[in-house]
C-alpha positions in Angstrom: 191.0 136.6 47.6 188.5 136.5 50.4 187.8 139.2 52.7 187.0 139.2 56.3 183.8 141.0 55.6 182.3 138.1 53.6 181.1 135.1 55.5 180.6 131.7 53.9 177.2 130.6 52.8 176.3 127.9 55.4 173.3 126.7 53.4 175.8 125.3 50.9 176.9 122.7 53.4 175.0 119.5 54.0 174.1 118.4 57.5 176.0 115.3 58.5 175.0 112.5 60.9 176.5 113.0 64.3 177.9 110.1 66.4 176.0 109.2 69.5 178.0 109.4 72.8 177.5 105.6 73.3 179.2 104.9 70.0 182.2 107.1 70.8 185.4 105.6 71.9 185.9 105.7 75.7 189.3 106.6 76.8 191.0 103.4 78.2 191.4 105.0 81.7 187.6 105.7 81.8 186.8 102.2 80.6 189.0 100.7 83.3 187.5 103.0 85.9 184.0 101.9 84.9 184.8 98.2 85.0 186.5 98.7 88.5 183.4 100.5 89.7 181.1 97.7 88.5 183.4 95.0 90.1 183.5 97.0 93.4 179.7 97.2 93.5 179.3 93.5 92.8 182.0 92.6 95.4 180.2 94.8 98.0 176.8 93.1 97.2 178.4 89.7 97.5 180.1 90.7 100.8 176.7 91.9 102.2 175.1 88.6 101.1 177.9 86.6 102.8 177.6 88.6 106.0 173.8 88.1 106.1 174.3 84.4 105.5 176.9 84.2 108.3 174.7 86.1 110.7 171.8 83.7 110.0 174.0 80.7 110.4 175.4 82.1 113.7 171.9 82.7 115.0 170.9 79.1 114.3 174.2 77.7 115.9 173.7 80.1 118.9 170.2 78.8 119.4 171.6 75.2 119.3 174.2 76.2 121.9 171.6 77.6 124.2 169.6 74.4 123.9 172.7 72.3 124.6 173.4 74.4 127.7 169.8 73.8 128.9 170.1 70.1 128.3 173.3 70.1 130.3 171.6 71.8 133.2 168.7 69.4 133.1 171.1 66.4 133.1 173.0 67.9 136.0 169.9 68.6 137.9 168.4 65.1 137.5 171.6 63.1 137.6 171.0 61.8 141.1 167.4 60.8 140.3 168.5 58.9 137.2 171.2 57.1 139.2 169.0 56.2 142.2 165.8 55.4 140.3 164.5 51.9 140.6 165.5 49.8 137.6 162.6 49.2 135.1 161.8 45.8 133.7 164.7 44.0 132.1 163.6 44.7 128.5 164.5 48.4 129.0 167.9 49.8 130.0 168.3 51.2 133.5 167.8 54.9 134.1 171.5 55.2 135.0 172.4 54.0 131.5 170.0 56.4 129.9 171.6 59.3 131.7 175.0 58.2 130.6 173.9 57.9 127.0 172.3 61.4 127.0 175.5 62.8 128.6 177.7 61.3 125.9 175.4 62.6 123.2 175.5 66.1 124.8 179.3 66.1 124.7 179.3 65.0 121.1 176.9 68.0 120.3 179.3 70.3 122.2 182.2 69.0 120.1 180.4 69.8 116.9 179.6 73.3 118.0 183.3 73.8 119.1 184.5 72.6 115.7 182.1 75.2 114.1 183.8 77.9 116.1 181.1 78.4 118.7 182.2 79.1 122.2 179.7 78.7 125.1 180.5 81.0 128.0 178.8 80.4 131.3 179.4 83.6 133.4 178.4 82.2 136.7 180.2 84.0 139.5 181.4 86.8 137.2 181.2 90.4 138.5 178.8 92.9 137.0 181.7 94.9 135.6 182.9 91.8 133.7 179.5 91.0 132.1 177.5 94.3 131.9 177.9 94.6 128.1 177.4 91.0 127.2 174.4 89.9 129.2 170.8 90.8 129.7 170.0 91.0 133.4 166.6 89.4 134.1 166.5 90.7 137.6 168.5 91.3 140.8 168.4 89.4 144.0 169.5 91.2 147.1 170.8 89.2 150.1 173.2 89.9 153.0 175.4 87.0 152.0 176.4 88.7 148.7 179.4 90.9 149.2 179.5 92.3 145.6 177.4 92.3 142.5 177.8 88.8 140.9 176.1 86.5 138.4 174.3 84.0 140.7 172.2 82.2 138.0 172.6 81.7 134.3 169.4 81.2 132.3 171.2 81.4 128.9 174.9 81.4 128.4 176.9 83.9 126.3 177.5 82.5 122.8 180.6 83.7 120.9 182.0 83.0 117.5 185.1 84.6 115.9 185.3 84.7 112.1 188.4 86.6 111.0 188.2 90.0 112.4 184.5 89.7 113.3 183.3 88.5 116.7 179.6 87.6 116.8 178.0 87.5 120.3 174.6 86.5 121.5 174.1 88.0 124.9 173.5 85.7 127.8 170.5 86.0 130.2 171.4 86.1 133.9 170.2 86.8 137.4 172.5 89.1 139.4 173.0 89.0 143.1 173.8 92.1 145.1 174.4 93.1 148.7 171.4 94.3 150.7 173.1 97.7 151.0 172.9 98.2 147.3 169.1 97.7 147.6 168.9 100.4 150.3 171.0 102.8 148.2 168.8 102.4 145.1 
């Protein structure tokens, strides 16, 4: 019979190899949690990559939309000159025909941007309150004919694209008009 006062001789036991924690069985819930964490991390990385790609694509499309607007303004500005220009020699088309061809091409370009979800907003005549958060004001022109603060010239339009819940906007560049009294108050 053994007594409590006598302890076993531990030197009689052999040291056994211990299992590494990597070799141990992971409980199923911990394994599932680990896999879900990895999938979530990969999904977030993919989403960030998609957002960066969408942003870069939007920047390129927005630049094209601005160039399209500028082409539109040039065609409108010189329309009368094209139509009234003397006809060149017969081997070349008349300037009126060139203007019409460029206008058709401009509309085709606008249709492509519209199909891509790009909206070109020209805020001409909008009040300051309507556009203050979506335009950069290049400068103000004060004149007695202006009764309120309005966009009087658009240098670059506002470009908008909605993708799901996200609305991407490239701010427009405008010149604002204001009454002379606003200049005196400033």
